[in-house]
N, C-alpha and C positions, 0 to 999 in steps of 0.2 A: 422603636423598644418600649418595652412594658416593664413596668415597676412592681416588684412584689416585696412581700414580709415573708420573712420567716421565721417563725418561733421555736426555739429548741430548748426544752426543759431537760433538767437533769440532775444526779446527784452524785456525791462523793462520797468516798470511802470515811466511816466516824474517824475523828481525830487528825484528817488529812486536808481540813477545810485551806489552810493556809498554802499548802504544796498545791492544791486543785486549783485556787485561784491565781498563783504564781503561773499556773502553766497554760492557763486557760488567757491569762492576761499578756503574757510574756512569749508565750510561743503559740499557740494555738491560731487566736486571732490573727496574729502576722503572718502565720501560715496559710490560712486562710485567703487573706487579703493578697499574698505573692502569687498564690497558685489558682485562685479562681478570681478573673477580671470582673466577672458577672457582680461580685458581692461589691457594694459601693461602701456599705459601712454596717458596723457592729457595734451594739451596747450590751452590756451584762447588767443583770438584775439578781437579786437577793430576793427570793420570795418569803413574804411574811403573809401565812394563813391568816385571813380574815374571817371567813365563812366558808365551809364545803361540806359537802351532804357526806355522812358516813360512809367509808369503804373506798372513797376517791382516792386515787393515787395521790402521794406527798412529794412534791419536788422541791427542792431547796434553793436552786439557781436556773436562771434562763437567762438566753442571749436572742435579741432581735436583731437580724440581719435584714437589710435592704438589697435586694436583687435587682439588677437590671438586665433584660435578655430579652432576643426576639423569641426563643424556645426555651421555656422552663424544662420541659423534659429532658433537653439537652445539657440545661445547667446539673440538673441531677446525675446524669451520667458522668460528667465532667467531675461533680464532687465525689461518687461512688469511685472513680476511677483515681482520683489523688487519693484517697483513704487507701483503696486495696494496695497502691504501689507504694504506700508510707510516706508519701509527700507531706500529709497531713497526720502526723504519726500520733496515737493516742498515749493517755495517761494511765497507769497503772492506779492514780488517786481517784479516777472516776469508777464509777459502778456503769458500766458500758449499756448493760440491759436494762438500766434505769430510764434510758433518754426516750424522748418523745419529740416527735419534729411536726410542726403545723405551719402549712401553707395559709396565711390567712389573707381571704379573700373579701374586700371590702364591700360591703352591703349599701352602705351611703357614702357621703362625702364627709369630711369632718364637720362637726356642728359645734358653733362656736359663740361663747355666750355674747349678746349682742350688747 
């Protein structure tokens, strides 16, 4: 089995942050873990810009998923099928077309302070 990290960046409708966060924490992540056994963990983050080039997209939230699978393409197909079949329903508090998904490909081992 290979392990992957997937980073999802997203935004929510202005003024609906509490609803969005409750949906993500109480429905979306549990749905993901139930429907996709390849997903081993999920951790959410609020993004606070420190520095970004002008004109770059601005995301407010992210989620880092750890995936374990022999076939990453099959995992993506399983995810798409679960979304289409509404087994992982969306929230209308989310801005769907603002999301971006990235498979993180390690270039090095983790470097730690000695």
